[in-house]
C-alpha positions in Angstrom: 131.1 111.9 95.0 128.5 114.2 96.7 125.7 111.4 96.5 128.3 109.0 98.1 129.2 111.3 101.0 125.4 112.0 101.6 124.6 108.3 101.7 127.5 107.6 104.2 126.4 110.4 106.2 122.5 109.5 106.3 123.6 106.0 107.3 126.0 106.7 110.2 123.6 109.2 111.5 120.6 106.9 111.1 122.4 104.2 113.0 122.7 106.7 116.0 119.3 108.8 115.8 116.8 106.0 115.1 117.8 103.5 117.9 117.7 106.5 120.4 114.2 107.5 119.0 112.6 104.2 119.1 114.1 103.8 122.8 112.4 107.3 123.6 109.2 106.1 122.2 109.2 102.8 123.8 109.9 104.3 127.3 106.9 107.1 126.6 104.5 104.3 125.4 105.8 101.8 128.5 106.8 99.2 125.8 108.5 96.2 127.6 112.5 96.3 127.1 112.8 92.5 128.1 112.7 91.0 124.6 115.3 91.1 121.6 114.4 94.4 120.5 114.5 96.1 123.8 117.8 94.4 124.6 119.3 95.5 121.3 118.2 99.2 121.8 119.6 99.2 125.3 123.0 97.7 123.9 123.2 100.3 121.3 122.3 103.4 123.3 123.4 102.8 126.9 126.8 104.1 126.3 125.3 107.7 125.6 122.0 107.5 127.6 123.5 106.3 130.9 126.0 109.1 131.5 123.7 111.6 130.3 121.2 110.5 132.9 123.3 111.8 135.9 123.2 115.6 134.4 119.7 115.5 132.5 116.7 114.5 134.6 113.6 113.2 133.2 110.5 115.2 133.6 106.9 113.9 133.6 107.8 110.4 132.1 109.8 112.0 129.3 113.3 110.7 129.2 115.3 113.8 128.2 118.6 111.8 128.4 117.4 109.8 125.4 115.6 112.7 123.5 118.0 115.4 123.7 121.1 113.1 122.0 118.5 112.1 119.5 117.7 116.0 118.7 121.4 117.2 118.9 122.3 114.1 116.5 119.5 114.9 114.2 120.7 118.6 114.3 124.2 117.5 113.5 122.8 115.3 110.7 121.0 118.3 109.1 124.1 120.4 109.3 126.3 117.6 107.8 123.8 117.2 104.8 123.7 120.9 104.2 127.5 121.2 104.2 127.8 118.2 102.0 125.3 119.6 99.7 127.3 122.9 99.5 124.7 125.2 101.1 126.2 127.9 103.0 125.7 127.7 107.0 126.6 131.2 107.9 123.3 132.7 107.1 121.4 130.0 108.6 119.6 130.8 111.9 120.6 128.2 114.6 117.1 128.2 116.1 115.5 127.3 112.6 118.0 124.4 112.2 117.2 123.2 115.7 113.2 123.5 114.9 114.0 121.6 111.6 115.7 118.9 113.2 112.7 118.6 115.6 110.2 118.4 112.8 112.7 115.7 111.3 112.2 113.8 114.5 108.7 114.1 114.5 108.6 112.9 110.9 110.9 110.0 111.8 108.7 109.0 114.6 105.6 108.9 112.3 107.7 106.4 110.1 108.6 104.4 113.0 104.9 104.0 113.9 104.1 103.0 110.3 106.7 100.5 110.3 105.6 99.1 113.6 102.0 99.0 112.4 103.0 97.0 109.1 105.4 94.8 111.1 102.8 93.9 113.6 100.1 93.5 111.1 102.4 91.0 109.0 103.6 89.1 112.4 99.9 88.7 113.3 99.4 86.4 110.4 102.8 84.3 110.8 103.9 84.7 114.5 101.3 86.4 116.6 102.9 85.4 119.9 106.4 86.1 118.9 109.0 87.8 121.2 108.4 91.2 119.8 104.7 91.1 119.7 104.2 92.7 123.2 106.6 95.6 122.0 104.7 96.2 118.8 101.4 96.0 120.6 102.7 98.6 123.2 103.9 100.9 120.5 100.7 100.9 118.4 98.0 100.2 120.8 97.3 103.8 121.8 97.2 104.7 118.1 94.9 101.8 116.9 92.4 101.6 120.0 90.5 105.0 119.1 90.3 103.8 115.2 89.0 100.4 116.4 86.4 101.9 118.6 85.1 103.6 115.5 85.6 101.2 112.8 84.1 97.6 113.4 85.7 94.5 111.9 84.8 93.8 108.4 83.1 90.6 108.3 83.7 90.1 112.0 87.3 89.1 111.4 89.2 91.8 109.1 90.6 94.8 111.2 91.2 97.6 109.1 92.5 99.8 111.9 96.2 99.5 110.9 95.4 100.5 107.1 93.4 103.5 108.3 96.2 104.5 111.0 98.9 104.3 108.0 96.7 106.5 105.7 96.3 108.9 108.6 100.0 108.9 109.1 100.7 109.7 105.5 98.2 112.5 105.7 100.0 114.2 108.6 103.3 113.6 106.6 101.9 115.1 103.5 100.1 118.1 105.0 101.3 119.7 108.5 104.7 118.1 108.5 105.7 118.8 104.9 104.4 122.4 105.5 106.7 122.7 108.6 109.7 121.6 106.8 109.2 123.7 103.8 108.6 126.7 106.1 111.7 126.1 108.1 114.1 124.9 105.6 113.0 127.3 102.7 111.5 130.1 104.5 113.9 130.4 107.8 117.3 129.6 106.4 
């Protein structure tokens, strides 16, 4: 029963958090929204973001009306997971749970980047000029460009930068992100 509740909780919150997070990163990375993915994200998140923009201003290109609800919902998701798991929340420090939610958003952002790189690589073989190619390029370009500047094409044609970026993302997930999660959830709660 507990596993079914956790599954439903994860599914419900993921349907709210991930679109907000992807919308946030598309705005930060200046990805175009005039495509099927961008329009779907706007349709899924405008009900929450538009009213918040009246009271939560952006700052230096960061759309806090998108980021703050993602952070709040991720915090709520964490609290729900802990409650379903039977862990006592009365001893949990609220700041630690907020920090853990922020680390979870960082982790989710890295996974979103990895998915974007994989989808972009696959689409480059079958539909390089498809409707989401511009979005994927805008999301991944700033991360792939430094690698492409250092690593040449293999045989003049094979670009290994997506593979290298995925390996680097995995290392970030395995080292600093995992360490932060352990420190926050097991040392601070």
